[in-house]
N, C-alpha and C positions, 0 to 999 in steps of 0.2 A: 497428514497423509501417511499411511503405513507402508513400510518397505518390506518386500519379500526377500527371498534368497538372492545373493549377489547384487543387492541394491536395486532390484527390480521392483517397480511399483505394482502391487497386486491388490486391486480394489474392485469390488463389485464384478468379479468375473473377468476383468480385463487386465491383461498383463502387458505393460508397456515398457519397452526398452529403447533407449535412444543413446547409443554409445558409439564411439569411434573404434575402428579396428586398430590393433596395435601398430606402433611405428615400424616394426620389422617387416610388415607385409607390404606387398606391392599396391600402390594406390590405383584406383580405377580412374579412367579419364574423365568421368562425370560423377556428380553426387548420385549415389544409388541408395535405395532402401530395400533391404531384404525383409519381406513380409512372411512370417511363419504363423501357422494356425494350428491350434491343438485344443482338445476338449479339457474339461475341468479335472481330468485325471492325468493330464500331460501326454495323452496319446495324440499323435498327429492326425489332423482331420484332412482327409483326401478329397479332391474334386469339389472345390468351393468356387463360388462366383465372387470376384473382387472388383469393386469400383474404386478408383482413385481419382480424387478431385484436387487440382491445384487452384486455389482461390486467392486472387490478389488483383493486380491491374487488369488481368483477364482471367477467365476460367477455362481450365483445360480438364476434360473428363475422359477417362479411359476405363472400359469395362472388359474383363477377360474371364473366361472359364478356365480355372487352373486345374490341370490334371496332375495333382500332387499336393504336397503340404506347404510348399514355399513358392514365392514368386519374387523376382527382382524388378523393382521399378526405378527408372532413371528420371531424376528430377529435372524439369524443364526450366522452372523459375524458382531459384533458391529463396526469393523474397516472398513467396506465396505460402499461405497456410495449407497444409496437406490434410486431407480427410480420407481415411481408409474405411470402406464399407464392405463387410464380408457377410454373405448369405449362404445358408445351407439348409435344406429342407428339414433336417433333424434338430436344428438349433435356433435359438434366438439370434437376431442379427448382432454382429460384432462391429463396433465402431471405435476407431482411434483417431484422435486429432494430434497433429504434430505442428509445432510452431515453425515459423520460417527458419531456414538454416542460416546460422550466423555467417557473415562474410569470411571469417577465418576458417570455417569448416566447409565452405562451399566447394572448393576444388579437390576433386579426387577423394571425397569422403565416402565411407561406407557405413550407413546407419542401419539399425535393425528395429523392426516393430514386430512384436509377438502378440497375437490375439488369442485369448482363451475364450472359447464359445461355451455358453450355458445351454444345456439341453432344453428343447422347447417345452417339455413337460415340467420344468422346474422354474420356480420363482425365487429370486434372491430376496431375503428378508432383512430385517434390521440387524446390523452388526452387533455382536455380543457386547462390545465395548460401549455401544450406544444405547443398549436396552434400558438402562436405568434413567435416561435423560427425560426430564419433564420440564414443563414451563415453570420458571421460578415464581412468577406472579402474573398470570394472564390478565392483560388489560382489557378494557371495554371494546377496543378496536380489533380484537382477535377474531379471525374467521375460523371457527372450530373445524377441524378435519381437513384443513388445506395447508399445503406447503408451496411456497414460491421458489422456483428453480431458475437459475440463470446459467447459460452455457456460452461457448465461444460465439461471437457475433456472426461468424461465417456459417453457422449452422442455420439452415432454412427451416421455416415452420413445418414443412412436410417431413423433415428429417428428425425433428425433435422426438417423436415417439420411438424412433429406432434406438436412441440413447437409453431410454427407460424401459425398453422391452424386456430385458432380463429380470427386472423387478416386477413385471406385470403391472406397472403403473401406466395409466392412460392420461397424458397431459392435455390440458386445454391451452392452446396457443393461438394468439391473434395473428392474422395474416400480416398485420402492420409491422411485425418484427422483420419482415423481408425488405422493408424500406431502406433506401440508401441514397446518398447524395455524393456528388463529386466536386472537388475544387478544381477550377481551371485557371490557367494563366494566359490571358490574351496578350500576346507579345506584338501583334500587329493587326491592324484593321479597326473598324469603328465599333465601339462598345455597344451602342444601341442596336446597330444592325446585327451584331453577333447574338445579342440577347433575343432579338426577334427571330433569328434563325433557329435558335435553341427552342424557344417556346412554341414555334410552329410545328415542332415534332410531337407526334402523338404519345411518345414515351416520356416527355418532360412535363412535370407539374408546374414548375416555375424556375426562373433563373434570375439572379440579381447580383449586383456588385456588393460584396461584403468585405469586411476587414479580416484578411487571412493573417495569422500570426507567424507563419513560416516564411521561407524564402520564395520570392517570385520576381519576375523581371518586367512585367507589364501591368495589367489590371486583373486583380483576382475576382473571379466570378464563381459563385456557388450555384450548382444546378441540382435541384431536387427532382428525382425521377419517380414516375408513377409506380406504385406497388405492383410487383409482378414483372417489372422490366428485368431483362437479363443483363448482367454486367457486360458481356461481350457486345450486346446491341448498343449499350450506352457508349462504350469505347468506339464503336464504329461511327456513331454520330459525332463524337468529339473529333475523331481523325478526319472526318469529311469536311470540317470547317477550317479553312486556312487561317494560320496564325493562332489557333487555339491549342494549348498544350495541357495535358492532364497533370495534376499535381498529386492528388491522393483521393482515395475513396473513403467516405464516412458511412459507417453502418449503424442502423438502429440496434439497440440492445435486444438480444434474443433471450426471452424469458417466457415462462408459462407457469401454470399451477397444476398440482396433482391432488387428488382426494385420497386421504388416509383415514384410518380409524381415529376417532376422537381420543385424545389422550396420548397419541403416539406421534404428534407433530414434531416434538423436539427430538425424539429418537430417530425419526426418518430424516430430519434435517441433518443430524449428526452423521447418519449413514451416507446420505447422498453427497455430502461435502467431502467425503473420502474418495469419491469416484473422480479419477483424473479428467474425465470429460465434463464434469460439472464445476462451474466456477463459484457458485454460492447456492445455498439452500437455507431458507429460514421460514418460520411460521408466518402465514399470511396475516398482515394487519397488526403485527407486534408493535405496540405503542412505544414511542420514544419516551425515555425516562424510566422504563421498567428496570428493576434491579437485575440486570443480566450481564455478567462479566464476560460472556463468550464473545469473541470477535466475529463480526459479521458485516457484510457490505450494507449500505443504506437500503431500507425497504423501497420497493418499487410500487408506486400507487397506480393501479390499473386506470387507464384512461388519461393519465397525465401526459404532459409534453416532455419528452425525453430530450436531454441536452447533451451535446458534445462540446466541451469547452464553453464558449460564451454564445454559441449559436443554436437557437431552437430550430430543429429541422422538421418535426412532425407533430 
């Protein structure tokens, strides 16, 4: 990942800064994030629409029309992943993801996020440093003209295109990437009765006692929710059942494919992997055993059962 001036990450039109204000300044009573928006020439962009989502145990969404180039957002849940969506009629959408604030940084911290918007009439292309990348030895399993892309699991299928809009790439994303499950701890009450209550809900696909590897005090129950269920609705159900406590939420991997010109698959993979919003990008169907020394996550096989730990969820 390339670094721009002052250690800022400048990749694919997005400028992301996550720094703490110097120790000599007065701390704020809460964790705050200063959001600044500018164009690709560094000129502040005025009057944009900002949506901020905190996604974790629950989802909190705030949308505001900003009359200026900056906005201060106060974090409600430091343990949540933050997503910033900026829209302006003259630019492609700007998206930045921020990992949960660490416990040591949570109290009175002042973070900054700067987003550089790409004009709507412009398409970001292959990075110069990636232009010469080609497949070293394409195997018989290669899907020509396709690149597999993975992003943060808290990105929903409908939001995936926003991340790739500055490249003018249109991803194909399955709705199943929005699937999620929750681990519960039944600390009091009958197990079978609790499972019956859960499975009686229209938003629950199934519930079962499973072996949870973390800490719990009663009986661990894994609950798979119907695709399209909102996290807050799932939490409402959990909190309505006496003796049932939430442990954690397990997310399906968020990934999709994009079409590129044949012969540019490796160059686009190299380019997209430099984007801070993209966790991995690789040629679709690259066969194992191909002489390729570049580090990459394991390939995702469309239609396969994705696993988290030892538990198959979908």
